[in-house]
Each structure stands twice: as structure tokens, then as C-alpha cells.
N, C-alpha and C positions, 0 to 999 in steps of 0.2 A: 644460114640461109637469110636473105633479105625479105622482109615481109612485103615489100613493095613489088617484088617480082610476080607475085600471084595476081592475076587479073580476072579470073573467072571462078575462084573458089573462096568467096568470103560470105558463105551461107551458113546459116543454122536454121533448123526448121523450115518454115516457109518463107523466110525472108530472102528476097533476091534484089539486087540492084539493077536498075535500068541504065544508070549513067556511072561513069568513072568518078564523078564528083560525089555522088552519093556513097560510093565505096570509100572514097577518100575521107569523108566526113565521118563515116563510121569508124573507120580505122583511127583517125585522129581522136575521136571522142573516147574510144575505149583503150587506146594507148595512154591517154591522159588519166583515165579512171584507174587503170591497173597500176599506173605509176604511183599512186596513193598508197599502194602496198609495197613499195620499194622494188617493183619490177621495171626494167628498162626495155627499150626496143630490141636490145640484144637478147634478152631473156625471152621475149616473144619469139624471135627467130629460132632460138635454141629449142623452145617448147614444140614449135612447128616440126623441126627436124626430129625431135625425140618421138612425137606422136606418130609422124610419118613412118619412121623406123618400127615403132612398137606395133602399129596396126597394118603395116605393109600396104598402105594406101596414103595418097597425099592428104596430109592434114591441112586445115584452113586456119586463117587468122582467128576466126570465131572459135574453132576448137582449141587453139592455144589459149585464148583468153579465158574460156571456161575452165580449162585445166589449171591455170594459174589462180583463178578464184578458188578452186577446190583445194589446191595446195595451201593457200593462204588460210582457209578454214581449218585444215588438218593441222597446219604448224601452230596456229594460234590456240587450238584446242589442247596442244601439248604444253603450253605455257603454264607456270605456276606463279601467281594465280592466273586463271584464264581471263583474258581480257574480254569481257563480256560486250563492252561497248564496241570494240573493234569488230567482233563477230557480227554484231547488229549491222555495222556500217557495211562489211563485206556482203552479208545476205541481202541487204537492200540493194546494193549495186548489182548483185546477181539477178535479183528479180527485175530490176530495170533493163538489164541486158536481155533477159528472156522476154519481157514485154515488147521491147523494140524489135526482138527478133521473131515476133509472132507466136511465141510460146507462152504457156501459162505461167505467169509470174507469181500466183498466189502461194504455192508451197514455199518458195524462197521468201517471199514478203512476209508470211506467217512466221518463219524462222527469225527474220529480222526483228519482228515485234517481240517474239518470245525472248530473244537475247536482250532486247532493250529493257523488257519488263524485269528480267533477272538482275540486269545491272542496277535498275532504279530500286529494286527491292533491297539492295544493300544500304540504302539510305532513306527510303520513304515507305510508307505504308499504303497510299493510295495514288491513283492516277485518274485523270480525266481524259476523255477523247476530245480532240480537237480536229476540226475539219475546215479545209480551206473554202472560203466563200464560193468557189467555182464547183465545189463538191456536188454531187448529185443529191437528189431529194432523200434518198434512203440514208445517205451519209449525214446530211444535215439533221435528221431525226436522231442520230447517234451523238451528234456534237454536244459537248458540255457534260455528258453522262459521267458519273463518277463510279469507280470500281475499286475495291481493294486489289492490291497487285495479285493476290492469291486467286480472287474471282477472275480477274482478267486472264491470268495463266490457265485457269480451268476452262472458262467459257469461250476464250479466244474470239472476242468481238471484232478484232482487226487481223487481217483486212476484212472489211465489211463484205460478207458473202452475198449481200443484196446490192452491192455497189454497181452502178451502171456507167460510171465515168470512163471515157475513153480518152487517153492521153497520147498514145502512139498511133502513127499512121496505119499500122497493121490491124488495129482495131478488133482483133479477134477476141481479146480478153479485157475485162474492165481493169482499170488501174485505180485502186483506191488510195486516195491521198490523205485519209485520216491518220492521225498519229497520236501517241500518248504523251501527256504533259504530267509531270510529277505534281501531286497536290501537297502543298507545305502546310 
């Protein structure tokens, strides 16, 4: 099934497209994002077909992308050793996808940070929080604070629960741009 054949079913959550150009940008962006994990346009089409057959209703491009993200997390979790950095990247991209789709990105972003911390813990003892200069006032207050990695894993300061930054047009949920940096 060619993913471009679908013209009215590129939705997830409350995200809808008013123009074909908007749909095309979304498709192009997430086709490129999912390709980072060795999936092709053909894989997306196959996933749409598989999901349509499994659920007895027409699956969307977004359904396929979400399914492929989940497959990547499951496959990566089976590797020995587990590639914690890769899991951090996948969950980050999943959170971005959710935010852009009008869904709450924070659970996936929290997982991205957790896997990043677990990866850093293999090499370092402490992390500091870095915040982009455009971060909200609440995030600026967290910027440069230092935690042991165990403290950060326990207390989960990121994503900042008080963040008010809005990055995506859907604007329903804040998008915390803070991140951890290893303290050498």
C-alpha cells in the first residue's frame, strides 16, 4: 500500500491537517525521522497494511509510525547489551511526535531522559541540567543545577513538570527543552 494514497487519514489524537501541504510536510518529516531507525517508505506501507488487517479498520500513516517506533523500542530492548542511548533517541522522537500530534509528550520524554541517564551512568557520576536560552522562566531556574545520576533517576527533574514552553502549534502541552549534560 502506498502511503501517499491516503488523503484524509493522517491523524493522531487531535491533530488534523487543513491542507495537503501540511499533510505532506508531516509525512516527509516522520518518514525521515523513522528512517533513522532503518525503516523505509516500504516498511511504513507494510505497517499500514498489517495494522489495517489486524484491527479491521483502515490504519493511518500516524498509526504506522507509532507502531514502528514501538517495534524499535521492543527490538532494542532485546539486544545484549541494551543500547540505552538508542532507546533515549527513540523515546525522544516519540515524544516529539506526540507533542506535534497534540498528545501529551511528557511520559515518552520522561523515558527518553531516563534512558539517557542510564547511559550516562555507565561513564559518569553526575549530571547538570542545561536549558536553552528560550526556555521558560521555570526551566531557567533549573538550569545549571547538578544532580548525582541516582538522584536524577529518583527525583526525575526532567522533563520539568513546571515547564510552560510551547514549541508546537498544537500548544496543548508544554515542551520542556531542558536536557542533561554529564559533569566531568
